[in-house]
C-alpha positions in Angstrom: 25.3 78.0 92.8 23.0 80.4 94.8 22.5 79.6 98.5 19.3 77.6 98.9 17.6 80.5 100.6 18.0 82.5 97.4 16.8 80.0 94.9 13.9 81.0 92.7 10.8 79.2 94.0 8.2 81.3 92.2 7.3 78.4 89.9 6.1 75.0 91.0 8.8 72.3 91.7 8.7 69.2 93.9 11.3 68.0 96.4 10.6 64.5 97.8 12.1 63.9 101.2 12.3 60.4 102.7 14.0 59.7 106.1 15.4 56.2 106.5 17.5 54.1 108.8 18.6 50.5 108.1 15.8 49.7 105.7 17.7 49.1 102.5 15.2 46.6 101.0 12.2 48.8 101.7 13.7 52.1 100.6 14.7 50.4 97.3 11.1 49.4 96.7 9.9 52.9 97.6 12.4 54.6 95.2 11.5 52.1 92.5 7.8 53.1 92.8 8.8 56.8 92.7 10.9 56.4 89.6 8.0 54.6 87.9 5.7 57.6 88.5 4.4 59.7 85.7 6.1 63.1 85.8 4.1 66.3 85.9 4.7 68.3 82.7 7.0 71.3 83.2 7.4 70.6 86.9 11.0 69.9 88.1 11.3 67.0 90.6 14.1 65.8 92.9 14.2 63.1 95.5 16.3 63.4 98.7 16.8 60.3 100.8 18.0 61.3 104.2 20.1 58.6 105.8 19.9 58.7 109.6 23.0 56.5 110.1 22.4 53.3 108.3 24.9 50.4 108.4 23.2 48.2 105.9 24.5 49.7 102.7 21.6 52.1 102.1 23.6 55.0 100.8 25.4 52.7 98.3 22.1 51.3 97.1 20.6 54.7 96.6 23.7 55.7 94.5 23.0 52.7 92.2 19.3 53.6 91.9 20.1 57.2 91.1 22.0 56.2 87.9 19.7 56.7 84.9 16.9 58.1 87.0 14.6 60.7 85.2 15.3 63.2 87.9 17.9 63.9 90.6 18.0 61.2 93.4 20.4 62.1 96.2 21.4 60.7 99.6 21.9 63.2 102.4 23.4 62.2 105.8 21.8 63.3 109.0 24.0 62.0 111.9 21.6 63.0 114.7 18.9 60.3 115.2 15.3 61.0 114.6 12.9 61.1 111.7 12.0 64.7 112.4 15.7 65.7 112.3 16.1 63.8 109.1 13.0 65.6 107.5 14.4 69.0 108.6 17.7 68.2 107.0 15.8 67.4 103.8 13.9 70.7 104.0 17.2 72.6 104.3 18.6 70.9 101.2 15.4 70.9 99.2 15.3 73.2 96.1 11.6 72.7 95.3 8.8 75.1 96.1 6.8 72.2 97.5 8.3 69.6 99.8 6.7 66.2 99.6 7.2 63.6 102.4 6.7 59.9 102.5 8.3 57.0 104.5 10.5 54.1 103.5 7.8 51.5 104.2 5.5 52.9 101.5 5.0 52.5 97.7 3.4 55.4 95.8 0.8 55.3 93.1 1.9 55.8 89.5 0.1 59.2 89.3 1.3 60.4 92.8 3.6 63.2 91.6 1.1 64.3 88.9 -1.7 64.6 91.4 0.4 66.5 93.9 1.4 69.0 91.2 -2.2 69.4 90.0 -3.4 70.1 93.5 -0.9 72.9 94.1 -1.4 74.3 90.6 -5.2 74.3 91.0 -5.1 75.9 94.4 -2.3 78.5 94.5 -3.2 79.5 98.1 -3.1 76.0 99.5 -0.4 75.6 102.2 -0.3 71.8 102.3 -2.1 68.5 101.8 -2.3 65.0 103.2 -3.0 62.2 100.7 -4.9 58.9 100.8 -3.1 55.9 102.4 -4.2 52.3 101.8 -2.7 49.1 103.2 0.0 47.6 101.1 -1.7 44.2 101.1 -5.3 43.7 100.0 -7.7 43.1 102.9 -10.1 44.8 105.2 -9.2 48.0 106.8 -9.9 47.9 110.6 -8.8 49.5 113.8 -5.6 47.4 113.9 -4.4 48.8 110.5 -1.7 51.4 111.1 -1.3 54.8 109.4 -4.1 54.3 106.9 -6.5 57.1 105.7 -9.0 55.7 103.2 -11.7 58.4 103.1 -12.7 58.9 99.4 -13.9 62.6 99.7 -11.6 65.6 99.9 -11.9 68.0 102.8 -10.5 71.4 103.6 -9.1 72.4 107.0 -8.8 75.9 108.4 -8.4 76.7 112.1 -10.3 76.1 114.3 -10.8 72.5 113.1 -9.7 69.0 113.8 -6.0 68.6 113.4 -6.4 64.9 112.5 -6.1 65.3 108.7 -3.9 62.5 107.5 -0.6 60.8 108.0 3.0 61.8 107.7 3.7 59.1 105.2 1.8 61.0 102.5 2.0 64.8 102.9 3.3 67.9 101.1 3.7 71.5 102.0 5.0 74.7 100.4 8.6 75.1 101.3 8.1 78.7 102.6 5.4 77.6 105.0 7.7 75.0 106.5 10.5 77.6 106.8 8.1 80.0 108.5 7.4 77.5 111.4 11.0 76.1 111.6 10.0 72.7 110.2 9.3 69.7 112.4 9.5 69.7 116.2 12.5 67.4 116.7 11.2 66.2 120.1 8.4 64.3 118.3 8.6 61.4 115.9 10.4 58.0 115.6 13.8 58.1 117.2 12.9 61.2 119.3 12.0 61.4 123.0 8.3 61.7 122.4 8.1 58.7 119.9 5.5 59.9 117.3 3.0 62.6 116.4 5.4 64.9 114.5 3.0 65.1 111.5 0.0 66.0 113.8 2.0 68.6 115.7 3.3 70.3 112.5 -0.2 70.4 111.0 -1.6 72.0 114.2 1.1 74.5 114.3 0.5 75.5 110.6 -3.3 75.7 111.2 -2.8 78.0 114.1 -0.8 80.3 111.9 -3.6 80.6 109.3 -2.7 77.7 107.0 -5.1 76.2 104.5 -4.6 72.4 104.7 -6.4 69.8 102.7 -7.1 66.1 102.7 -6.7 65.1 99.0 -7.6 61.5 98.3 -6.4 61.6 94.6 -2.9 61.7 96.0 -2.5 58.0 96.9 0.1 55.5 98.1 0.2 52.2 99.9 1.7 51.6 103.4 3.3 48.2 104.0 1.8 46.5 107.1 3.9 45.5 110.1 5.4 42.1 109.8 4.1 40.8 113.2 1.3 41.5 115.6 3.9 42.6 118.1 5.1 45.2 115.7 1.6 46.4 115.0 0.8 46.8 118.7 4.1 48.6 119.3 3.2 51.0 116.5 -0.2 51.8 118.1 1.5 52.4 121.5 4.0 54.7 120.0 1.3 56.7 118.2 -0.7 56.9 121.5 2.4 58.2 123.3 3.0 60.9 120.6 -0.7 61.9 120.8 -0.5 62.4 124.5 2.7 64.4 124.2 1.0 66.6 121.5 -1.9 67.3 123.8 0.4 68.1 126.7 2.6 70.5 124.6 -0.3 72.7 123.7 -2.4 72.4 126.8 0.5 73.4 129.0 0.9 76.5 126.8 -2.6 77.4 127.7 -4.2 76.5 124.3 -7.9 76.2 125.0 -8.7 74.7 121.6 -6.1 71.9 122.1 -7.8 71.1 125.4 -11.2 70.9 123.7 -9.8 68.6 121.0 -8.2 66.3 123.7 -11.6 66.1 125.5 -13.4 65.3 122.3 -10.8 62.7 121.3 -10.8 61.0 124.7 -14.6 60.9 124.9 -14.8 59.4 121.4 -12.2 56.8 122.1 -13.7 55.8 125.5 -17.2 55.4 124.0 -15.7 53.3 121.2 -13.9 51.1 123.8 -17.1 50.6 125.8 -19.2 49.9 122.7 -16.6 47.3 121.5 -16.5 45.6 124.9 -20.3 45.3 125.0 -20.5 44.0 121.5 -17.7 41.5 122.1 -15.3 43.1 119.5 -12.1 42.2 121.3 -9.7 43.4 118.6 -11.3 46.9 118.6 -11.4 47.0 122.4 -7.7 46.0 122.6 -6.5 48.8 120.3 -8.8 51.4 121.9 -7.5 50.3 125.3 -3.9 50.8 124.1 -4.7 54.4 123.2 -6.7 55.1 126.4 -3.8 53.8 128.5 -0.7 55.1 126.7 -2.0 58.6 125.8 -1.6 59.3 129.6 2.0 58.1 129.5 2.7 60.4 126.5 1.2 63.4 128.4 3.5 62.7 131.4 6.5 62.0 129.1 6.1 65.5 127.6 6.0 67.0 131.1 9.2 65.2 132.0 10.9 66.2 128.8 10.0 69.9 129.4 11.4 69.6 132.9 14.7 68.2 131.6 14.9 71.1 129.2 14.3 73.6 131.9 16.9 72.0 134.2 19.3 72.0 131.4 18.8 75.7 130.8 17.7 75.2 127.2 14.7 76.6 125.4 12.0 74.1 124.5 11.2 73.0 121.0 9.2 74.9 118.5 
């Protein structure tokens, strides 16, 4: 077999990468939804589940599900903790020309793979896309709903632009573009020092290098809600910390545009908080308040992380 770097990626092929850790039940549901997908005609597909050290029988469950699957389903081990490390391990092992990412708490639409393939075939210069994300249970979408992107209209993004395109639970990029930027920054994301924001940081890095990214609502899936209110609030805090760390990374590098984006975001969030308080919308005010508070912690956490790297004599992340 040729080394992965030498594989022919001139024609379209899809590698699905899913990081997971001790979520056997959820990852089984996700894989089930992927295996039920319609397959794009003439487009090879593989699915790589990257186990980040599970102790609940996840690898064994994946082996069972792989039997009789219409395409290759493999379990890869990544011993170092962190969703970004797991995704990077998947990128290294992927054989597809396009790497597709989702999370183990999602279930994909039946035409998910077909729509992804169609987008990259229709737009050969497209670097990557983010898809539509709806809540896994029917109900209103409000500010408390985590990791949802419900906008019905597609939108193209080229720098300078907003980096808030979509969510990491439904995104796809050409393999060579990921290789060109060294994949995900492993200091960001679940299980990493900076908690979250790995998808936002990657998108911004790609955009700064001239990428064409797109929000494509035809590429859809559903994200399962948190089981408890405490879990939901924890998710928002984590996202706020990652956001602050993202701003800090680029502002400390002298990136003027990142500073402008941070000012715009903070002003918009603050005005939304004030408006919610005046109108008695306590749930909205509560979530906005979490972001306004914890984004500062994330900024300081990034500074502390960079100081530790400097003291340790190591180079910073990408």
